[in-house]
C-alpha positions in Angstrom: -200.2 -28.3 -73.4 -196.5 -28.8 -73.2 -194.4 -29.7 -76.2 -193.4 -33.3 -76.3 -190.1 -32.5 -77.9 -187.9 -30.2 -75.7 -186.2 -28.9 -78.9 -189.6 -27.5 -80.0 -190.3 -26.0 -76.5 -186.9 -24.4 -76.0 -184.5 -24.8 -78.9 -180.8 -23.7 -78.5 -180.4 -20.0 -79.0 -178.5 -20.5 -82.3 -181.2 -22.8 -83.6 -183.9 -20.3 -82.7 -182.1 -17.4 -84.3 -181.3 -19.4 -87.5 -185.0 -20.3 -87.8 -186.1 -16.7 -87.3 -183.6 -15.6 -89.9 -184.8 -18.2 -92.4 -188.4 -17.2 -91.8 -187.6 -13.5 -92.3 -185.7 -14.4 -95.5 -188.7 -16.4 -96.8 -191.0 -13.5 -96.0 -188.7 -11.1 -97.9 -188.7 -13.5 -100.9 -192.5 -13.6 -100.8 -192.9 -9.9 -100.6 -190.4 -9.2 -103.4 -192.5 -11.5 -105.6 -195.6 -9.5 -104.5 -197.3 -12.7 -103.3 -199.8 -12.8 -100.4 -199.6 -15.5 -97.7 -202.8 -16.9 -99.2 -201.2 -17.1 -102.7 -198.1 -19.0 -101.5 -200.0 -21.2 -99.2 -202.3 -22.3 -102.0 -199.3 -22.9 -104.3 -197.7 -25.4 -101.8 -201.0 -26.8 -100.6 -201.1 -25.7 -96.9 -203.1 -23.2 -94.8 -202.1 -19.6 -94.5 -201.3 -20.1 -90.8 -198.6 -22.7 -91.8 -196.8 -20.1 -94.0 -197.2 -17.4 -91.3 -195.6 -19.8 -88.8 -192.7 -20.6 -91.1 -192.1 -16.8 -91.7 -192.0 -16.4 -87.9 -189.4 -19.2 -87.6 -191.5 -21.4 -85.4 -189.5 -24.5 -84.4 -192.6 -26.7 -84.9 -192.7 -25.9 -88.7 -191.6 -29.0 -90.6 -188.7 -29.0 -93.0 -191.1 -30.0 -95.8 -192.8 -26.6 -95.4 -189.5 -24.7 -95.7 -188.6 -26.8 -98.7 -192.0 -26.1 -100.3 -191.6 -22.4 -99.8 -188.1 -22.5 -101.3 -189.5 -24.4 -104.3 -192.3 -21.9 -104.7 -189.8 -19.1 -104.8 -187.4 -20.9 -107.2 -184.8 -21.3 -104.5 -184.5 -25.1 -104.1 -180.8 -25.0 -105.1 -180.2 -23.3 -101.8 -181.8 -26.2 -99.9 -179.3 -28.6 -101.6 -176.4 -26.6 -100.1 -177.5 -27.1 -96.5 -175.0 -29.3 -94.6 -172.9 -29.6 -97.8 -170.0 -31.9 -96.8 -167.6 -29.8 -98.8 -168.4 -26.8 -96.7 -168.1 -28.7 -93.4 -164.6 -27.6 -92.3 -164.8 -29.3 -88.9 -166.0 -32.6 -90.4 -163.3 -32.6 -93.0 -160.6 -32.0 -90.4 -162.0 -34.8 -88.2 -162.1 -37.2 -91.2 -158.6 -36.2 -92.2 -157.3 -36.9 -88.7 -158.8 -40.4 -88.8 -157.6 -41.3 -92.4 -155.3 -44.2 -92.8 -151.7 -43.3 -93.3 -150.6 -46.6 -94.7 -152.4 -49.2 -96.7 -153.0 -52.6 -95.1 -150.0 -54.9 -95.6 -150.6 -57.4 -98.4 -151.1 -61.0 -97.4 -148.8 -63.5 -98.9 -150.3 -65.1 -101.9 -151.6 -68.6 -101.2 -151.6 -71.2 -104.0 -153.8 -73.5 -102.0 -157.2 -73.5 -103.7 
C-alpha cells in the first residue's frame, strides 16, 4: 500500500538524514541508560515496534513519540530548542529587512468629539 503522504514515502534527503540521526541519538541515550526497548516502550506507553521505528528514524513516526522518548531520557529541554526563533538566522535577517524604518506619521489631533 502506497503512503498517502509523499513526505512519508520519499522525504527530502536532509529530512531523512536528520530523522536517522535523531533515531540513532535516541538509541544511544537508551543504551547509555541500560534500558531495553521494552522498558522504554512501557514507560511512554507504546509498543516496542514504535520505539524501534523511532530509533530507525522512520518518517512515519509521530513527533509525540520522539517527544515521549526525550521525556523518558530527561532530555525535554532539547525539544524546546527545536526551531528556536533566536537561532533562526535566516528568519531574523528576513524580519529585519521588512522592519519599518520610520514610525507612522502622527495624525493631527481632532477636537471634534
